[in-house]
N, C-alpha and C positions, 0 to 999 in steps of 0.2 A: 705763237704755237698753240694748237688746239689742246684743251684739257682732255686727256684720254677717256676720262670717266663719262664725258658727254656723249661718247659713242654708244654707251649702254643705257643711259638714263634719259628721262624726259619724254620718251615715246615708246611704242611697242618694240620689243626686241625678240628675236627668234632664236631658238636653240635646237639643233639637230644632232643627236648622238648616234653615230654610226661606227662606234668603236669596237664592234665585233669583227675580227679579221675576215670571217667567212662571208660577210655581208655583200661585199663587192670585190671585183678584181681591181688591181692597183690602178690601171689607167682610167677606170670609171670615176675615181675620186676627183680627177682633174676635170672630167666632163661635168660632173655634178657641180663643182665650184664655178665653172663657166656658166652653167644654167642659173645658178643662184646669183652670180655677179650681174648677169643680164636682168634678172627679175628685180633684184635690189636696186640696180642702177636706174631702172625704169619706174621705181617707186611702186612696184606691184607687190613687193614684199618688204617686210621690215628688215633692218640690218640684222645679220645672222652670224652666229658662231656655230661651226660644225666640227665634230670630232671624228677622226677616222684612224684605223689601224690596218696595216697589211703585213703579211708574214713572208719571209724568205725572198725579199725583193731588193734589188739595187735599182733605185730610181735614178735614171740617167738624164743629164742635160743634153741639149743638141750637140755641143762640142764633143761629148763623150762618144757619141755615135760616129764621130769622124776620126776616131783613133785609127792609126794605120793598120793595126792588126786587131780590129774589133771582133772578128770571128774567134780569134784565140782568147780574147778577153771574156767573151760570152761563154765559151767552152769552160774556162776556168771557173766562172760563176756556177755553171751547172754541176761541175765536179764538187762544189761546196754546197749544193742544194739550193742555190739561189737562181732567180730569173732576172733578166735585165729588161726594164721598161723605160721608154723615153717619155718624159713629161713635156708639157707645153709652157711651163713657167721657167724663169731664169735659174741659173746656177749649174752645178756639176753633180757628180754622183753622190747619192745619199743612201745609207742603209736603212731599210724598213724591216722591222720584225715585231714580234708580239710585245717586246719591251719598249717600243718607240711609239709614243702618242703624237699624232698629227692634229693640228688645230688650225682651222681656217676662219678668219674674221672677214666677213663680207660687208663692204661699206659702199654707200652711194656717193654721188656728187663728186666724182674725182676731179672734175674741172676746178672745183673749189678746194679740193683736198690735195695738199702737197704730198709728194711720194714719201717724204720722210715722216709725215704725220701718221701714215699707216704703219710704218715700221716702228715708230716711237710708241704708238698705242699698244702694239703687240709686246714690245719690251716691257712697258710699264704694267700691262696686265699680267704678264708672267711674273714679274717681281711681286705683284700683289698676291698672286696665288701662293707664293712660298714665303711670304713676309714673316711668318711665325717661325720659320726654320733657318732663314739666312738673310742677311742684308748685304751679302757679298757678290750678288749677281752683277756682272759687268757686260757691256756691249762694245765690242771692238773685234777687229779681225785677228783670229788666232792662227798664226803661221804654223804650217805643218798639219793642220786639220784637214779633213775632207770637206769639200764645198765651202772654202773659206770666203768670208765676206765681211763687210763693215758691221753687220748686225749679228755676228756670232755672239752667243751668250755663253759666258764662262764663269767659273768660280775658281779662284787661285790659279788662273791661267789655263785651266783645263776646260775645253769646250764640251757642252752637253746639248746645245741647241743651235739651230740656224734658221734664218727667216728669208723667205722670198716673197715676191709680190707679182701678181698678174692682173693687168687691167683689161677689162672687157667692156667696150662702149663707155657707159657712164658708171660702171661698177668696178670695184677692186677687191680681189681676193688676196689677203695677206696671210701667208701660210707659214707655220712654224713646225719643225719636228723637234720633239722633246725626247731625248734618250733618258728614259726613266729608270728602267731596270737593266740588268745585265752588265757586260764588260765593254766599256767604250773602246779600249785598246783592241779587243778582238774584232770589233766592227771596223776599226780603222785598218787593221791588218788585211781584212777582206778587200777594202778599197785599194790599199797599196798593191796587193797582188793583182787586182783588176788592171791598174795602170801599168804595172810591170809587164803583164802579158800583152796589153794593148799597144805598148810603145816599143818593147824589145830594145831598149836603149836609145831609140830615136827621139828627137824632140817633138815631132808631130806638128800639126798646123795651128796648135793652140798652146797657151801657156798653162799646161796641166800642173796641178799642185804636186809637190814632193811630200808625201804623207809621212809624218812622224807619229806613230800610234800613241806615244806617251802624252801627246797633247789632247787626247780625247778621254772622256770618262762619262759615266752615267750619273744622274742625280743621286741615285742610291749610294754610289761610291763616294761622291763628293760630300754628301751630307752624312755619310756613315750611319745610315739607317735603312731599314727595310721599307722601301717606298715602291708601290706597285702602280701600274697603269690605272687600275681601278681606283686607287687612292687619289690619283690626280684628277680623274674624271669627277670624283665626288667633290674635290676641292673646286673644280671649275663650276659645277652645278651650284655649290654654295656661294661662290663669288657672284654668279649671275643673279641669284636670289637677292643678294645684298645690293647689287649695282643697278639692276634693271627695274624701271618703274612698273612695267607690265611685260611679263614673259610668256611667250607662246612656244609650243613644241610641235608646230605643224610640219608634216612631211612635205615632200615635193608635190605640188599640185599638177594638174594635167598639162598646163602650159609649160611649166618648168620641166616636166617629164619629156615633153616633145623636144624642147631645146637640148636637154641632156642626150636624147637619142641621136640627134644630129651631131652634137659635139663628140659623142662616143664614136660615131662612124669616122670622124676626122682623126681622133686619137688612134683608132685601129689602123687607118690608112697611113698615118704618120709613122707608126711603128713598123708597118709592113715595108714602107719605102726605105727607112734608114737601117732597119735590122734584118729585113728579109723574112 
């Protein structure tokens, strides 16, 4: 197993902070990660960590778009002030708002990198970020949570984060959402209502999760302290200063911007096809 700290040390490492919600529309973040994964995979960029935040969005997986009554489900979201956007990475519906910090770790050489190595690196880095506050973070599937998976992160059985991974050519984007602030149960209630309106009691063509809101919480709730997204951004920056041998904060270059624009067109078309 690869030592997770090796991903950050020994060479140049890149950090991109796009944690202001107004900076990009939600689907743009996945196009940006594709552009970075391409660049990093081609060794035209250093391994990269990118932060991003989006507000009032339910980020959907491809199976969510196939709900038998998806139009009703989307109307339900609109009634609650949310929009639905389909991403290009794995998983199911995830709530994004100003209290949720997303973090992407972009790594090269995926032919040599096992898929679990990327997941494990994100788990260990997250534990490192909060090591002074808790040693109780565990990684396993939390039944009853939204977007359940093997790499759910929880404390005392309540989930506050989930990890997905997208591989593009020779690069991988390992993506985590961290519910930092706010009420985890309220977010889960939104997702439960989304599935109830989208299924109307039917089973559907996919094994959609049965959401139990009490299985979800934010880090602030679990640690019983006032923890903000900005607090976590500062923790991440401090951790990178500690771990990275040489840290750069370069934005996307012209070549990456061109890849982004192409991938963004694909994201827009994907959403047009599946959501109308």
